[in-house]
Structure formats: C-alpha cells, structure tokens
N, C-alpha and C positions, 0 to 999 in steps of 0.2 A: 160596622160603620153606622153612625147615627145620621139620619137625614132630617131635614127641617120638617116639622109638623107643628100643629097648634100645641101639642103636648110639650114641645121644647121651649116654650116661651112662658114667662110668668105674666101676671096681670098687667104689668107696666110695659110689656112688649119686649123685654130684654131676653135674649137667648140664654137658656139655662144649661146648654150643653157644655161639658168640660172643655177647656181650652188647653192646648199644648204650647209650651214655650219654644220659640225658634230663636236661636242666638240668645242674647241676654235679655231682651225686652219685648219681643214681638209675640203676641198671643193670638192664636187662631184655633178654631175648632177643626176637627178632621174634615168636616164637610166644607168649611170655608176654604181650607187649603186645597181640597180637591177641585172646587169650583174655579179658584184662581189658576190652578195648574192646568186645567182643561182649557181655560180661556187664553192663557199666555204662554204656557209651557214651563217646565221645571226650571230651566236656566234663567229665563227672564223673571220668574217668580222669585228665585233666590236673589237676584239682583235687587228687587224691590224690598225683600225682607232685610237684606244687608243695608240698604239705603235707609229704611225706617229705623232699624236697630241703631245705626250710627247716629242718626238725627236725634233720636230719643236719648241715647247715651251722652251725646255731646251738649245737648241743650237742656235736658231734663223736662222737655215738653211732654205733656200727656195727651193721648188721643182717646176718645170714647170708644172707637171701634177700629181695630187695626185692619180688618178685612176691607172695610169701606175706604180707609185711607190708602191702602195699596191699590185698590180698584180705581179710585179717583186719580191717583198719580199716574197710573198706567194709561187710563183713558185720556188724560190731559196730554201726556207725552205722545200718544198716537195722533192727536189733533195737530201737533206742531211738527210731526214727522211727515215728510212728503209721502203721498200714497204709493208711489212707485218704489219706495225703498222700505226696508224693514227697520224696525227699531233696533239700533245698534247697542249691544251690550258688550263692554270690554271687560275681560277678566285677566 
C-alpha cells in the first residue's frame, strides 16, 4: 500500500501515485479509496462512486480530482441530512 508522503507529489503538487479505475470513469489511488472507505464505509462509498461515474458518463464533465469530488459531495449531503438520522443509501 502506498501512503501519502512528499515523495508521492511532483513539483506542482499533483499526486503521482498510480490510480485505479472504478466503474468506467472514476479514478482513485488505493490510499484515497482507503481514506474514503474509512470515513464513510464501503456501501456509501460505492454509492458515491456510482453517482460520480454516472454523472461523468452522462454529461462528459471532467473533474480535476475524483477523491475530493466524492468527499465534497458526501460532506455536503451530511450537512443537509438531519443529525439524528443516517445518510440513506438505497440500492
């Protein structure tokens, strides 16, 4: 497993770790996947991977960083979800 360190970034600050493809369009490093999974759980993470994959596939929109896109969407959804209920994922 590759962990973030100064060695994993080039001079422009971009992560140089290899990314894996999830579904058709979503790219994450193993470390990014692990962080998201620990934060939200595998089931919810898969929901956001599917959501991002479908959005990119249907619109052609490009994102600079899929990790931060998923993280942002998850945090945004948590803010609009009442604190006494869990984020509902339907499958």
